N, C-alpha and C positions, 0 to 999 in steps of 0.2 A: 640119255634119251629121256625126255620127260621133265628133267630138271632144268636149271638155268643152262642155256646153250653156250658152250665154250667155243672159242674161235677154232676154225678149221685150218686156215692158212692165210697169211698176209704176204708170203713170198714163196710161190706166186700168189697174187691177190685173187681170191676166189669168191664164190657166192653169187647168187642172182643179183644182189645189190652191189657186188664188188666191194664188200666191206669186211671180207675175211671170214664171214659166218655163213652157215647153211640155213639161214632163215628164209622165209617165204612169204608170199602174199597171193592174192587172187590172180594177179597178172602173171605169176610164175607158172605158166601152163606146163612146163617141164618138171616141176617139183624138184628143184635143185637142192635136195634135202639130205643126201647121204654123204657124209664126210669120209672119203676113201683115201687110202694110202696106195697110190698107183703102182702097178707092176708093168713090166715089159709085155707080159702076156695080155693083160687087160688093155693096154694101149694099142696093141696090134689088133685085138678083137674090135675095139671101138672104131679104129680106122677101117677095118674090114666091113663093118656094118654101116659105115657112112658118116661117122663123126670123128674126124682126124684131130685128135688132141695133141699130137706130138710134133706136127709141123709148125714152125714159126709162121705167124701172120702179122708182120710188122705194120701193115696198113690198119690193123685193129689193135695195135699195141700188145699183141699176144706173142710171147716168146716160145711157145710150145712147151709141153710138159714132158717130164722124164720119170723113169721109175724112182720111187721114193717121195715124189711130190705128193702133197695132200690137195684134194680138189673136191668141191661140192658137185657130186654127180646127180643126174636126173635119176629119180628112184626107179623108173621103168627100165632105164639102161642098166642099172645095177642088177635088177631082177633078171633081166635078159642075160647078163653075164653069169649070174648064178646058174640059170637054167642051162647055159652052155659050158659050165665048169671052169670059168675063168674070172670069177668075181674077186676083187681085191679085198684086203682087210678094211674094216670100218672102225673109225673112232666113234664109239657110241655116245660119248659125252659131247661131241660136236655135231652129231646127227640130229636133225630136227624130228620131233615126235610125229610130224605129218608124213614122214617117210613111211610110217606104218599104214597109211591109207593105201599104199601100193605094195609094199614089201612086208610080208609077214614078220612079226617081231622075232620069231624063232629063227628065221633066215638071217636077219641082221645080227642076232646074237651069235650065230654060227661063225661069222666073220669078225666079230667084235673084239675090240681092244679098248681098254680104258687108259687114256694117257693123261 
């Protein structure tokens, strides 16, 4: 975080720009800036709160996500998962520094890994 942004995932292809990185811009109202290593618990939570990431949506070219996949999460969803006790691990080197506009850096570091 704060240095050169490393890729999060190209398989599945993630990011607001679908370029594999958790980079952002003014149009990214969701701030897709947190590179997370997904868990079954987080995927169930996300589906419960209205963002089903695990069900394939072929009409959008989306195969659905599974535990172990890496994905650029919206910073607010990550913080919500933290508050509910089900936040996934975070790759700090692939997480954009703008995530700290929403998620306290101490919280990110609590879940952080350096890969």
